[in-house]
Backbone as a printed PyTorch tensor [residue, N CA C, xyz], in Angstrom:
tensor([[[ 25.9910,  49.1110,  79.7780],
         [ 26.6590,  48.9520,  78.4860],
         [ 26.3540,  47.5650,  77.9500]],

        [[ 25.8820,  47.4780,  76.7040],
         [ 25.5420,  46.1690,  76.1720],
         [ 26.7920,  45.3630,  75.8500]],

        [[ 26.6220,  44.0640,  75.8220],
         [ 27.7470,  43.1940,  75.4830],
         [ 28.0570,  43.3100,  74.0000]],

        [[ 29.3090,  43.4320,  73.6520],
         [ 29.6980,  43.5690,  72.2520],
         [ 29.3230,  42.3160,  71.4720]],

        [[ 28.8400,  42.5120,  70.2480],
         [ 28.4730,  41.3870,  69.4040],
         [ 29.3590,  41.3330,  68.1600]],

        [[ 30.4250,  42.1070,  68.1570],
         [ 31.3090,  42.0680,  67.0040],
         [ 32.2680,  40.8860,  67.1330]],

        [[ 32.8670,  40.5290,  66.0190],
         [ 33.8240,  39.4340,  65.9880],
         [ 35.1170,  39.9730,  65.3920]],

        [[ 36.2350,  39.7750,  66.0830],
         [ 37.5260,  40.2450,  65.5780],
         [ 38.3100,  39.0560,  65.0320]],

        [[ 38.7620,  39.1620,  63.8060],
         [ 39.5380,  38.1050,  63.1900],
         [ 40.9600,  38.6130,  62.9400]],

        [[ 41.9260,  37.7590,  63.1800],
         [ 43.3210,  38.1560,  63.0400],
         [ 43.6130,  38.6060,  61.6040]],

        [[ 44.1810,  39.7910,  61.4850],
         [ 44.6100,  40.2790,  60.1920],
         [ 43.5170,  40.8810,  59.3330]],

        [[ 42.3050,  40.9240,  59.8320],
         [ 41.2230,  41.4610,  59.0120],
         [ 41.3390,  42.9800,  58.9190]],

        [[ 40.8100,  43.5140,  57.8270],
         [ 40.7130,  44.9550,  57.6470],
         [ 39.2790,  45.2560,  57.2200]],

        [[ 38.6210,  46.0920,  57.9750],
         [ 37.2490,  46.4520,  57.6260],
         [ 37.2630,  47.4650,  56.4810]],

        [[ 36.5470,  47.1440,  55.4210],
         [ 36.4460,  48.0320,  54.2640],
         [ 35.0150,  48.4900,  54.0120]],

        [[ 34.0560,  47.8350,  54.6740],
         [ 32.6500,  47.9960,  54.3140],
         [ 31.7770,  48.1060,  55.5640]],

        [[ 30.8530,  49.0730,  55.5610],
         [ 29.9010,  49.2390,  56.6490],
         [ 28.4950,  49.0650,  56.0730]],

        [[ 27.7120,  48.1810,  56.6940],
         [ 26.3420,  47.9190,  56.2560],
         [ 25.3920,  48.4250,  57.3390]],

        [[ 24.4690,  49.2820,  56.9540],
         [ 23.5570,  49.9030,  57.9110],
         [ 22.1260,  49.4170,  57.7570]],

        [[ 21.4860,  49.1160,  58.8730],
         [ 20.0400,  49.1090,  58.9470],
         [ 19.6030,  50.5760,  58.9330]],

        [[ 18.3170,  50.8470,  58.6600],
         [ 17.8630,  52.2320,  58.6620],
         [ 17.0290,  52.5840,  59.8910]],

        [[ 15.9010,  51.9060,  60.0970],
         [ 14.9930,  52.2730,  61.1620],
         [ 15.6240,  52.2120,  62.5380]],

        [[ 15.5970,  53.3390,  63.2420],
         [ 16.1620,  53.5040,  64.5880],
         [ 17.6900,  53.4130,  64.6190]],

        [[ 18.3150,  53.4530,  63.4500],
         [ 19.7750,  53.5570,  63.3410],
         [ 20.1270,  54.8380,  62.5920]],

        [[ 19.5700,  55.0050,  61.3980],
         [ 19.8050,  56.2070,  60.5990],
         [ 18.5950,  57.1320,  60.5740]],

        [[ 17.4240,  56.5790,  60.8700],
         [ 16.1950,  57.3810,  60.8600],
         [ 15.3270,  56.9300,  62.0270]],

        [[ 14.6960,  57.8830,  62.6770],
         [ 13.8510,  57.6110,  63.8310],
         [ 12.4790,  57.1240,  63.3660]],

        [[ 12.1440,  55.8850,  63.7100],
         [ 10.8070,  55.3490,  63.4500],
         [  9.9450,  55.7780,  64.6340]],

        [[  9.3720,  56.9670,  64.5110],
         [  8.7750,  57.6880,  65.6420],
         [  7.2580,  57.4900,  65.7120]],

        [[  6.8090,  56.2670,  65.5960],
         [  5.3740,  56.0240,  65.5630],
         [  4.6880,  56.4240,  66.8700]],

        [[  5.3570,  56.2260,  67.9990],
         [  4.7350,  56.5820,  69.2730],
         [  4.4680,  58.0830,  69.3500]],

        [[  5.4600,  58.8830,  68.9830],
         [  5.2790,  60.3370,  68.9930],
         [  4.1750,  60.7500,  68.0210]],

        [[  4.1700,  60.1330,  66.8400],
         [  3.1550,  60.4800,  65.8490],
         [  1.7530,  60.1480,  66.3500]],

        [[  1.5750,  58.9850,  66.9390],
         [  0.2420,  58.6160,  67.4060],
         [ -0.2340,  59.5600,  68.5050]],

        [[  0.6810,  60.0220,  69.3500],
         [  0.3030,  61.0230,  70.3480],
         [ -0.0820,  62.3420,  69.6580]],

        [[  0.6720,  62.7080,  68.6140],
         [  0.3420,  63.9270,  67.8690],
         [ -1.0390,  63.8280,  67.2240]],

        [[ -1.4400,  62.6170,  66.9040],
         [ -2.7500,  62.3770,  66.2920],
         [ -3.8650,  62.3260,  67.3290]],

        [[ -3.5170,  62.5830,  68.5950],
         [ -4.5180,  62.6430,  69.6500],
         [ -4.8650,  61.3110,  70.2720]],

        [[ -4.0520,  60.3030,  70.0310],
         [ -4.3100,  58.9740,  70.5830],
         [ -3.6380,  58.8450,  71.9500]],

        [[ -4.4010,  58.4810,  72.9340],
         [ -3.8770,  58.2890,  74.2910],
         [ -4.5300,  57.0510,  74.9050]],

        [[ -3.9420,  56.5870,  75.9850],
         [ -4.5420,  55.5080,  76.7630],
         [ -4.8670,  54.2710,  75.9520]],

        [[ -6.0860,  53.7700,  76.1390],
         [ -6.5010,  52.5330,  75.4720],
         [ -6.5410,  52.6940,  73.9600]],

        [[ -6.9550,  53.8670,  73.4840],
         [ -7.0050,  54.0880,  72.0230],
         [ -5.5940,  54.0480,  71.4280]],

        [[ -4.6320,  54.5880,  72.1350],
         [ -3.2390,  54.5140,  71.6890],
         [ -2.7940,  53.0530,  71.5950]],

        [[ -3.0780,  52.2800,  72.6420],
         [ -2.6830,  50.8740,  72.6620],
         [ -3.3640,  50.0960,  71.5410]],

        [[ -4.6320,  50.3680,  71.3170],
         [ -5.3630,  49.6640,  70.2550],
         [ -4.7900,  50.0000,  68.8840]],

        [[ -4.4740,  51.2500,  68.6650],
         [ -3.9060,  51.6750,  67.3830],
         [ -2.5500,  51.0060,  67.1590]],

        [[ -1.7360,  50.9770,  68.2010],
         [ -0.4080,  50.3700,  68.0890],
         [ -0.5150,  48.8830,  67.7830]],

        [[ -1.3710,  48.1930,  68.5180],
         [ -1.4980,  46.7450,  68.3360],
         [ -2.1170,  46.3850,  66.9930]],

        [[ -2.9020,  47.2950,  66.4360],
         [ -3.5450,  47.0400,  65.1420],
         [ -2.6420,  47.3740,  63.9640]],

        [[ -1.5670,  48.0980,  64.2130],
         [ -0.7240,  48.5600,  63.0970],
         [  0.7310,  48.1340,  63.3060]],

        [[  1.5510,  49.0080,  63.8560],
         [  2.9970,  48.7650,  63.8920],
         [  3.4040,  47.5750,  64.7380]],

        [[  2.5850,  47.1990,  65.7360],
         [  2.9410,  46.0840,  66.6080],
         [  2.3180,  44.7600,  66.1650]],

        [[  1.5300,  44.8060,  65.1170],
         [  0.9190,  43.5770,  64.6090],
         [  1.8580,  42.9270,  63.5900]],

        [[  1.9570,  41.5880,  63.5860],
         [  2.8330,  40.9050,  62.6230],
         [  2.5280,  41.2500,  61.1650]],

        [[  1.3100,  41.7020,  60.8910],
         [  0.9730,  42.0320,  59.5080],
         [  1.8210,  43.1930,  58.9840]],

        [[  2.3480,  44.0220,  59.9050],
         [  3.2220,  45.1270,  59.4650],
         [  4.4160,  44.5900,  58.6850]],

        [[  4.8510,  43.3730,  59.0290],
         [  5.9620,  42.7660,  58.2980],
         [  5.6390,  42.5920,  56.8180]],

        [[  4.3600,  42.3330,  56.5130],
         [  3.9750,  42.1630,  55.1120],
         [  4.0430,  43.4870,  54.3690]],

        [[  3.8570,  44.5640,  55.1000],
         [  4.0440,  45.9080,  54.5480],
         [  5.4880,  46.0380,  54.0560]],

        [[  6.4200,  45.6730,  54.9370],
         [  7.8380,  45.7630,  54.5970],
         [  8.2470,  44.7310,  53.5590]],

        [[  7.5910,  43.5720,  53.5650],
         [  7.9300,  42.5130,  52.6110],
         [  7.5170,  42.8840,  51.1880]],

        [[  6.5390,  43.7800,  51.0800],
         [  6.1460,  44.2590,  49.7690],
         [  5.2520,  43.3270,  48.9810]],

        [[  4.5500,  42.4280,  49.6690],
         [  3.6930,  41.4810,  48.9630],
         [  2.2180,  41.8780,  49.0250]],

        [[  1.8790,  42.8540,  49.8660],
         [  0.5100,  43.3490,  49.9570],
         [  0.4540,  44.7750,  49.4170]],

        [[ -0.6630,  45.1280,  48.8040],
         [ -0.8650,  46.5060,  48.3610],
         [ -1.1530,  47.3880,  49.5760]],

        [[ -1.0370,  48.6930,  49.3630],
         [ -1.3380,  49.6270,  50.4470],
         [ -2.7810,  49.4530,  50.9270]],

        [[ -3.7020,  49.2510,  49.9930],
         [ -5.1050,  49.1140,  50.3720],
         [ -5.3350,  47.8280,  51.1630]],

        [[ -4.6510,  46.7610,  50.8110],
         [ -4.7420,  45.5260,  51.5890],
         [ -4.2520,  45.7560,  53.0130]],

        [[ -3.1840,  46.5260,  53.1440],
         [ -2.6480,  46.8220,  54.4630],
         [ -3.6400,  47.6560,  55.2700]],

        [[ -4.1800,  48.6830,  54.6300],
         [ -5.1330,  49.5500,  55.3340],
         [ -6.3320,  48.7400,  55.8200]],

        [[ -6.8540,  47.8970,  54.9590],
         [ -8.0090,  47.0900,  55.3240],
         [ -7.6770,  46.1240,  56.4630]],

        [[ -6.4740,  45.5470,  56.4280],
         [ -6.0690,  44.6300,  57.4920],
         [ -6.0130,  45.3490,  58.8300]],

        [[ -5.4930,  46.5780,  58.8340],
         [ -5.4300,  47.3440,  60.0720],
         [ -6.8380,  47.6870,  60.5810]],

        [[ -7.7130,  48.0690,  59.6500],
         [ -9.0820,  48.4150,  60.0360],
         [ -9.8030,  47.2050,  60.6130]],

        [[ -9.5470,  46.0340,  60.0550],
         [-10.1730,  44.8120,  60.5820],
         [ -9.7670,  44.5650,  62.0310]],

        [[ -8.5640,  44.9620,  62.3870],
         [ -8.0720,  44.7390,  63.7430],
         [ -8.5970,  45.7800,  64.7280]],

        [[ -8.9270,  46.9600,  64.2360],
         [ -9.4560,  48.0200,  65.1200],
         [-10.4560,  48.8730,  64.3380]],

        [[-11.6220,  48.3040,  64.0260],
         [-12.5980,  49.0360,  63.1930],
         [-13.0510,  50.3600,  63.8060]],

        [[-13.0140,  50.4480,  65.1330],
         [-13.4380,  51.6960,  65.7800],
         [-12.4350,  52.8280,  65.5610]],

        [[-11.2470,  52.4990,  65.0500],
         [-10.2060,  53.4950,  64.7940],
         [ -9.9760,  53.7190,  63.3080]],

        [[-10.9560,  53.3970,  62.4910],
         [-10.7680,  53.5360,  61.0410],
         [-10.4140,  54.9670,  60.6530]],

        [[-11.0120,  55.9480,  61.3310],
         [-10.6920,  57.3390,  60.9970],
         [ -9.2280,  57.6500,  61.2540]],

        [[ -8.6670,  57.1170,  62.3500],
         [ -7.2650,  57.3710,  62.6640],
         [ -6.3410,  56.5700,  61.7450]],

        [[ -6.7370,  55.3700,  61.3870],
         [ -5.9440,  54.5760,  60.4410],
         [ -5.9200,  55.2680,  59.0890]],

        [[ -7.0450,  55.8220,  58.6680],
         [ -7.0860,  56.5620,  57.4110],
         [ -6.2320,  57.8240,  57.4900]],

        [[ -6.2800,  58.4900,  58.6340],
         [ -5.4430,  59.6820,  58.8270],
         [ -3.9650,  59.3160,  58.6930]],

        [[ -3.5820,  58.1970,  59.3120],
         [ -2.1930,  57.7410,  59.2050],
         [ -1.8340,  57.4590,  57.7570]],

        [[ -2.6750,  56.7260,  57.0680],
         [ -2.3650,  56.2810,  55.7130],
         [ -2.3750,  57.4080,  54.6950]],

        [[ -3.3690,  58.2820,  54.7890],
         [ -3.5740,  59.2730,  53.7310],
         [ -2.9520,  60.6330,  54.0210]],

        [[ -2.7290,  60.9520,  55.3120],
         [ -2.2640,  62.3000,  55.6480],
         [ -0.9430,  62.3600,  56.4050]],

        [[ -0.6940,  61.3920,  57.2700],
         [  0.4050,  61.5400,  58.2130],
         [  1.5480,  60.5430,  58.0340]],

        [[  1.4670,  59.6670,  57.0420],
         [  2.4610,  58.6040,  56.9560],
         [  3.9010,  59.1270,  56.8910]],

        [[  4.2000,  60.1730,  56.1350],
         [  5.5870,  60.6730,  56.1110],
         [  6.0920,  61.1140,  57.4750]],

        [[  5.1710,  61.4970,  58.3720],
         [  5.5610,  61.9950,  59.6880],
         [  6.0250,  60.8980,  60.6300]],

        [[  5.9060,  59.6380,  60.2120],
         [  6.3190,  58.5310,  61.0660],
         [  7.8370,  58.3880,  61.0980]],

        [[  8.5320,  59.1140,  60.2100],
         [  9.9870,  59.0230,  60.1070],
         [ 10.6320,  60.3930,  60.2510]],

        [[ 11.7500,  60.4410,  60.9720],
         [ 12.5660,  61.6510,  61.0620],
         [ 14.0400,  61.2430,  61.0390]],

        [[ 14.7580,  61.8020,  60.1090],
         [ 16.1940,  61.5210,  60.0380],
         [ 16.8970,  62.0490,  61.2760]],

        [[ 17.8200,  61.2570,  61.8280],
         [ 18.5850,  61.7060,  62.9890],
         [ 19.5490,  62.8290,  62.5930]],

        [[ 19.8320,  63.7050,  63.5400],
         [ 20.7320,  64.8280,  63.2670],
         [ 22.1300,  64.3620,  62.8640]],

        [[ 22.5400,  63.2010,  63.3650],
         [ 23.9030,  62.7380,  63.1190],
         [ 24.0680,  61.9670,  61.8120]],

        [[ 22.9750,  61.6110,  61.1390],
         [ 23.0370,  60.6370,  60.0440],
         [ 23.9450,  61.0690,  58.9020]],

        [[ 23.7270,  62.2480,  58.3630],
         [ 24.5060,  62.6770,  57.2010],
         [ 25.9930,  62.7960,  57.5320]],

        [[ 26.2940,  63.3860,  58.6690],
         [ 27.7000,  63.5560,  59.0520],
         [ 28.3680,  62.1970,  59.2600]],

        [[ 27.6500,  61.2610,  59.8680],
         [ 28.1900,  59.9140,  60.1100],
         [ 28.5590,  59.2360,  58.7990]],

        [[ 27.6360,  59.2410,  57.8640],
         [ 27.8900,  58.5870,  56.5830],
         [ 28.9690,  59.3090,  55.7880]],

        [[ 28.9270,  60.6340,  55.8130],
         [ 29.9370,  61.4080,  55.0790],
         [ 31.3350,  61.1520,  55.6200]],

        [[ 31.4540,  61.0680,  56.9480],
         [ 32.7650,  60.8470,  57.5610],
         [ 33.3360,  59.4900,  57.1560]],

        [[ 32.4990,  58.4740,  57.1600],
         [ 32.9460,  57.1410,  56.7640],
         [ 33.3170,  57.1010,  55.2900]],

        [[ 32.5040,  57.7390,  54.4760],
         [ 32.7540,  57.7440,  53.0340],
         [ 34.0390,  58.5000,  52.7050]],

        [[ 34.2760,  59.6080,  53.4030],
         [ 35.4890,  60.3990,  53.1740],
         [ 36.7530,  59.6050,  53.4960]],

        [[ 36.6350,  58.6270,  54.3980],
         [ 37.7800,  57.7900,  54.7610],
         [ 37.9230,  56.5740,  53.8470]],

        [[ 37.0320,  56.4750,  52.8630],
         [ 37.1690,  55.4230,  51.8680],
         [ 36.3900,  54.1510,  52.1280]],

        [[ 35.5340,  54.1580,  53.1520],
         [ 34.7440,  52.9630,  53.4320],
         [ 33.5790,  52.8430,  52.4510]],

        [[ 33.2900,  51.6190,  52.0350],
         [ 32.1140,  51.3490,  51.2270],
         [ 30.9130,  51.2840,  52.1620]],

        [[ 29.8070,  51.8970,  51.7610],
         [ 28.6150,  51.9430,  52.5950],
         [ 27.4390,  51.2850,  51.8820]],

        [[ 26.7390,  50.4150,  52.6070],
         [ 25.5620,  49.7530,  52.0570],
         [ 24.4290,  49.8080,  53.0630]],

        [[ 23.2140,  49.6580,  52.5620],
         [ 22.0300,  49.6580,  53.4200],
         [ 21.2850,  48.3450,  53.2320]],

        [[ 20.9140,  47.7410,  54.3480],
         [ 20.1040,  46.5260,  54.3610],
         [ 18.9790,  46.7630,  55.3570]],

        [[ 17.7730,  46.9770,  54.8550],
         [ 16.7210,  47.4610,  55.7500],
         [ 15.3540,  46.9030,  55.3830]],

        [[ 14.5530,  46.6380,  56.4090],
         [ 13.1490,  46.3140,  56.2250],
         [ 12.3800,  47.6190,  56.0980]],

        [[ 11.8070,  47.8300,  54.9240],
         [ 11.1180,  49.0920,  54.6720],
         [ 10.0600,  48.8890,  53.6010]],

        [[  8.9570,  49.6050,  53.7490],
         [  7.8740,  49.5140,  52.7700],
         [  8.0880,  50.4810,  51.6130]],

        [[  7.4580,  50.1650,  50.4860],
         [  7.5020,  51.0780,  49.3460],
         [  6.8750,  52.4160,  49.7330]],

        [[  5.7610,  52.3700,  50.4700],
         [  5.0720,  53.5950,  50.8730],
         [  5.9970,  54.4830,  51.6990]],

        [[  6.7320,  53.8770,  52.6070],
         [  7.6590,  54.6500,  53.4220],
         [  8.7600,  55.2830,  52.5990]],

        [[  9.3520,  54.5050,  51.7060],
         [ 10.4380,  55.0120,  50.8710],
         [  9.9670,  56.1620,  49.9970]],

        [[  8.7910,  56.0330,  49.3990],
         [  8.3150,  57.0470,  48.4590],
         [  7.7640,  58.2820,  49.1540]],

        [[  6.9880,  58.0920,  50.2180],
         [  6.3180,  59.2350,  50.8190],
         [  7.1870,  59.9900,  51.8230]],

        [[  8.2070,  59.3300,  52.3560],
         [  9.1070,  60.0060,  53.3030],
         [ 10.4900,  60.2000,  52.6750]],

        [[ 10.5210,  60.3770,  51.3730],
         [ 11.7960,  60.4690,  50.6430],
         [ 12.7100,  61.5550,  51.1920]],

        [[ 12.1420,  62.6650,  51.6310],
         [ 12.9840,  63.7680,  52.1260],
         [ 13.7140,  63.3970,  53.4090]],

        [[ 13.1540,  62.4820,  54.1880],
         [ 13.8100,  62.0320,  55.4160],
         [ 14.7870,  60.8850,  55.1540]],

        [[ 14.7700,  60.3610,  53.9420],
         [ 15.6110,  59.2150,  53.5910],
         [ 16.6060,  59.5640,  52.4890]],

        [[ 16.8570,  60.8590,  52.3020],
         [ 17.7320,  61.2720,  51.2050],
         [ 19.1640,  60.7990,  51.3770]],

        [[ 19.5210,  60.3620,  52.5860],
         [ 20.8730,  59.8480,  52.8210],
         [ 21.1240,  58.5420,  52.0700]],

        [[ 20.0840,  57.8810,  51.5990],
         [ 20.2590,  56.6140,  50.8820],
         [ 21.1900,  56.7950,  49.6850]],

        [[ 21.1270,  57.9700,  49.0740],
         [ 21.9630,  58.2100,  47.8900],
         [ 23.4440,  58.2430,  48.2270]],

        [[ 23.7850,  58.3780,  49.4850],
         [ 25.1920,  58.3540,  49.8790],
         [ 25.7630,  56.9330,  49.8580]],

        [[ 24.8970,  55.9370,  49.9310],
         [ 25.3420,  54.5470,  49.9810],
         [ 25.8250,  54.0730,  48.6150]],

        [[ 26.7170,  53.0890,  48.6380],
         [ 27.1970,  52.4830,  47.3950],
         [ 26.2110,  51.4610,  46.8460]],

        [[ 25.2440,  51.0940,  47.6630],
         [ 24.2200,  50.1650,  47.2290],
         [ 23.2620,  49.9050,  48.3760]],

        [[ 22.1090,  49.3470,  48.0520],
         [ 21.1050,  49.0820,  49.0830],
         [ 20.2280,  47.9130,  48.6740]],

        [[ 19.8180,  47.1500,  49.6750],
         [ 18.7690,  46.1500,  49.4910],
         [ 17.6660,  46.5020,  50.4790]],

        [[ 16.5310,  46.9460,  49.9520],
         [ 15.3710,  47.3050,  50.7600],
         [ 14.3570,  46.1790,  50.6350]],

        [[ 13.7950,  45.7610,  51.7410],
         [ 13.0010,  44.5310,  51.7970],
         [ 11.8890,  44.4590,  50.7570]],

        [[ 11.1540,  45.5430,  50.5610],
         [  9.9970,  45.4530,  49.6680],
         [ 10.4030,  45.1840,  48.2210]],

        [[ 11.6460,  45.5050,  47.8610],
         [ 12.0990,  45.3010,  46.4750],
         [ 12.4650,  43.8500,  46.1920]],

        [[ 12.6800,  43.0510,  47.2380],
         [ 13.0740,  41.6480,  47.0510],
         [ 12.0840,  40.6890,  47.7160]],

        [[ 11.0130,  41.2420,  48.3020],
         [  9.9650,  40.4470,  48.9510],
         [ 10.5080,  39.5240,  50.0300]],

        [[ 11.5040,  40.0160,  50.7490],
         [ 12.0760,  39.3130,  51.8880],
         [ 12.3700,  40.3210,  52.9840]],

        [[ 12.2810,  39.8770,  54.2280],
         [ 12.6180,  40.7550,  55.3490],
         [ 13.6360,  40.0760,  56.2520]],

        [[ 14.4680,  40.8920,  56.8820],
         [ 15.3580,  40.3590,  57.9110],
         [ 14.5150,  39.7870,  59.0450]],

        [[ 14.8740,  38.6730,  59.6440],
         [ 16.1550,  37.9560,  59.5080],
         [ 16.1630,  36.8020,  58.5050]],

        [[ 15.3550,  36.8650,  57.4580],
         [ 15.3810,  35.8390,  56.4180],
         [ 16.7860,  35.7570,  55.8230]],

        [[ 17.4160,  34.5810,  55.8290],
         [ 18.7780,  34.4690,  55.2810],
         [ 18.8930,  34.9630,  53.8440]],

        [[ 17.8170,  34.8260,  53.0830],
         [ 17.8740,  35.2030,  51.6800],
         [ 18.1880,  36.6650,  51.4310]],

        [[ 17.7560,  37.5320,  52.3370],
         [ 17.9940,  38.9560,  52.1050],
         [ 19.4610,  39.3100,  52.3420]],

        [[ 20.1120,  38.5740,  53.2500],
         [ 21.5460,  38.7840,  53.4740],
         [ 22.3350,  38.2640,  52.2690]],

        [[ 21.9370,  37.1050,  51.7860],
         [ 22.5960,  36.5460,  50.5990],
         [ 22.4700,  37.4880,  49.4200]],

        [[ 21.2900,  38.0940,  49.2810],
         [ 21.0610,  39.0310,  48.1870],
         [ 22.0420,  40.1940,  48.2530]],

        [[ 22.1900,  40.7940,  49.4250],
         [ 23.1150,  41.9280,  49.5760],
         [ 24.5500,  41.5160,  49.2820]],

        [[ 24.9950,  40.4200,  49.9070],
         [ 26.3910,  39.9930,  49.7660],
         [ 26.7150,  39.6350,  48.3250]],

        [[ 25.8070,  38.9350,  47.6680],
         [ 26.0660,  38.5080,  46.2930],
         [ 25.9530,  39.6520,  45.2920]],

        [[ 24.9600,  40.5060,  45.4930],
         [ 24.7420,  41.6040,  44.5440],
         [ 25.9330,  42.5570,  44.5020]],

        [[ 26.5210,  42.8090,  45.6730],
         [ 27.6000,  43.8010,  45.7430],
         [ 28.9700,  43.1790,  46.0140]],

        [[ 29.0400,  41.8690,  45.9190],
         [ 30.3220,  41.1490,  46.0640],
         [ 31.0360,  41.5550,  47.3530]],

        [[ 30.2920,  41.5500,  48.4490],
         [ 30.8320,  41.9420,  49.7500],
         [ 31.5240,  40.7460,  50.3990]],

        [[ 32.7300,  40.9720,  50.8990],
         [ 33.4570,  39.9530,  51.6520],
         [ 33.0420,  40.0890,  53.1170]],

        [[ 32.3450,  39.0940,  53.6780],
         [ 31.8150,  39.2460,  55.0400],
         [ 32.8600,  39.6160,  56.0760]],

        [[ 34.0490,  39.0190,  55.9980],
         [ 35.0870,  39.2780,  57.0010],
         [ 35.5910,  40.7150,  56.9620]],

        [[ 35.3420,  41.4050,  55.8520],
         [ 35.7860,  42.7910,  55.7030],
         [ 34.6560,  43.7910,  55.9580]],

        [[ 33.5010,  43.2670,  56.3860],
         [ 32.3310,  44.1230,  56.5550],
         [ 31.8200,  44.0680,  57.9830]],

        [[ 31.1530,  45.1480,  58.3940],
         [ 30.4830,  45.1890,  59.6960],
         [ 29.0450,  45.6290,  59.4560]],

        [[ 28.1300,  44.9310,  60.1030],
         [ 26.6980,  45.1760,  59.9660],
         [ 26.1740,  45.7960,  61.2510]],

        [[ 25.4410,  46.9100,  61.1240],
         [ 24.9140,  47.6380,  62.2720],
         [ 23.3930,  47.5980,  62.2300]],

        [[ 22.7810,  47.0400,  63.2880],
         [ 21.3230,  46.8860,  63.3330],
         [ 20.8800,  46.9520,  64.7920]],

        [[ 19.6490,  47.4010,  65.0180],
         [ 19.1530,  47.5240,  66.3990],
         [ 18.3600,  46.3090,  66.8480]],

        [[ 18.2030,  45.3100,  65.9870],
         [ 17.4160,  44.1230,  66.3140],
         [ 18.3250,  42.9220,  66.5430]],

        [[ 18.3240,  42.3270,  67.7390],
         [ 19.2060,  41.1850,  68.0170],
         [ 19.0000,  40.0050,  67.0780]],

        [[ 17.7570,  39.7630,  66.6550],
         [ 17.5030,  38.6590,  65.7240],
         [ 18.1860,  38.8930,  64.3820]],

        [[ 18.1710,  40.1300,  63.9280],
         [ 18.8240,  40.4590,  62.6570],
         [ 20.3420,  40.3340,  62.7760]],

        [[ 20.8560,  40.6970,  63.9290],
         [ 22.2880,  40.5610,  64.1970],
         [ 22.6960,  39.0890,  64.1840]],

        [[ 21.9340,  38.2610,  64.8610],
         [ 22.2530,  36.8380,  64.9380],
         [ 22.2390,  36.2020,  63.5560]],

        [[ 21.2870,  36.5750,  62.7270],
         [ 21.2220,  36.0470,  61.3690],
         [ 22.4370,  36.4800,  60.5490]],

        [[ 22.8660,  37.7250,  60.7320],
         [ 24.0110,  38.2420,  59.9860],
         [ 25.3050,  37.5500,  60.3910]],

        [[ 25.4310,  37.2360,  61.6590],
         [ 26.6550,  36.5800,  62.1480],
         [ 26.8480,  35.2180,  61.4900]],

        [[ 25.7630,  34.5580,  61.1190],
         [ 25.8550,  33.2490,  60.4780],
         [ 26.4950,  33.3310,  59.0940]],

        [[ 26.5330,  34.5250,  58.5320],
         [ 27.1810,  34.7310,  57.2400],
         [ 28.6290,  35.1940,  57.4080]],

        [[ 29.0960,  35.2580,  58.6490],
         [ 30.4740,  35.6620,  58.8940],
         [ 30.6780,  37.1500,  58.9960]],

        [[ 29.5950,  37.9020,  59.0210],
         [ 29.7130,  39.3540,  59.1380],
         [ 30.0840,  39.7590,  60.5630]],

        [[ 30.9390,  40.7550,  60.6930],
         [ 31.1370,  41.4200,  61.9740],
         [ 29.8540,  42.1900,  62.2700]],

        [[ 29.4390,  42.2390,  63.5160],
         [ 28.1480,  42.8490,  63.8380],
         [ 28.2310,  43.7690,  65.0470]],

        [[ 27.4260,  44.8200,  64.9940],
         [ 27.2540,  45.7260,  66.1270],
         [ 25.7620,  45.8660,  66.3900]],

        [[ 25.3510,  45.5310,  67.6100],
         [ 23.9700,  45.7510,  68.0120],
         [ 23.8350,  47.2250,  68.3890]],

        [[ 23.0630,  47.9580,  67.6260],
         [ 22.9690,  49.4060,  67.7980],
         [ 22.0880,  49.7650,  68.9900]],

        [[ 22.6500,  50.5630,  69.8820],
         [ 21.8770,  51.1460,  70.9780],
         [ 21.9710,  52.6750,  70.9580]],

        [[ 23.0910,  53.1880,  70.4600],
         [ 23.2690,  54.6310,  70.3000],
         [ 24.4210,  54.8490,  69.3280]],

        [[ 24.4540,  56.0290,  68.7510],
         [ 25.5330,  56.3520,  67.8250],
         [ 26.8720,  56.3440,  68.5450]],

        [[ 26.8860,  56.8190,  69.7760],
         [ 28.1280,  56.8810,  70.5450],
         [ 28.6850,  55.4790,  70.7940]],

        [[ 27.8240,  54.5560,  71.1990],
         [ 28.2800,  53.1940,  71.4370],
         [ 28.7160,  52.5240,  70.1370]],

        [[ 28.0080,  52.8020,  69.0530],
         [ 28.3860,  52.2250,  67.7640],
         [ 29.7730,  52.7010,  67.3400]],

        [[ 30.0690,  53.9750,  67.5930],
         [ 31.4000,  54.5030,  67.2850],
         [ 32.4830,  53.7370,  68.0490]],

        [[ 32.2080,  53.4550,  69.3140],
         [ 33.1910,  52.7280,  70.1310],
         [ 33.4100,  51.3210,  69.5840]],

        [[ 32.3280,  50.6690,  69.1650],
         [ 32.4430,  49.3200,  68.6250],
         [ 33.1770,  49.3330,  67.2830]],

        [[ 32.9280,  50.3510,  66.4880],
         [ 33.6350,  50.4730,  65.2070],
         [ 35.1290,  50.6580,  65.4390]],

        [[ 35.4770,  51.4520,  66.4270],
         [ 36.8910,  51.6620,  66.7400],
         [ 37.5580,  50.3540,  67.1470]],

        [[ 36.8520,  49.5070,  67.8870],
         [ 37.4030,  48.2190,  68.2850],
         [ 37.6650,  47.3190,  67.0740]],

        [[ 36.9320,  47.5840,  66.0120],
         [ 37.1240,  46.8210,  64.7750],
         [ 38.1770,  47.4640,  63.8760]],

        [[ 38.7710,  48.5510,  64.3480],
         [ 39.8090,  49.2220,  63.5650],
         [ 39.3160,  50.2890,  62.6270]],

        [[ 38.0310,  50.6320,  62.7290],
         [ 37.4580,  51.6670,  61.8600],
         [ 37.7630,  53.0300,  62.4590]],

        [[ 38.4680,  53.8530,  61.7210],
         [ 38.8190,  55.1980,  62.1770],
         [ 38.3920,  56.1960,  61.1030]],

        [[ 37.5610,  57.1330,  61.4920],
         [ 37.0620,  58.0790,  60.4930],
         [ 36.8800,  59.4800,  61.0420]],

        [[ 37.2400,  59.7240,  62.3050],
         [ 37.0570,  61.0670,  62.8790],
         [ 38.2540,  61.9590,  62.5260]]])
């Protein structure tokens, strides 16, 4: 069981839940997809290191590079896999995401209890547009800050400031759920209650400790 990263303040009442998306509300299933594309062994490792595991992927989410710039950057890192990189970009990109079975019910339950819901996520324009059917839960949120729209990515302090200021969120009344410890640490500096996501079940337990009841 991971150590709790939430902060309890005397007399606080949680009114707002802020969600990351990747691996919290939607499965970023790149490993499964690359296997489906026939990549194994060294070719799998090369593809991963040239794309999702390379720091340049952050620029994809930051929204400062065009899709073609991204494709070319990946090809430069693994030119022998250009056919597979093209397959990913032109044919299979929507398949990199799958909404979790619990996502809609989780958000609906919280919303039915009157909680405000927001999304703060590192995501590319290509992902948002091409995998829209897997991200339809976004419309359930009261607001969202997606990295490519503001040219900032977590854990940049500016993206947290953008969310808090845009939607007038009181940090002490909000809890932020993310699967990345660095993003959690950055959020805590703004006074947000935080839950490091490892599973939906554990997140529910942490929410209950914060006084969130929605079942």
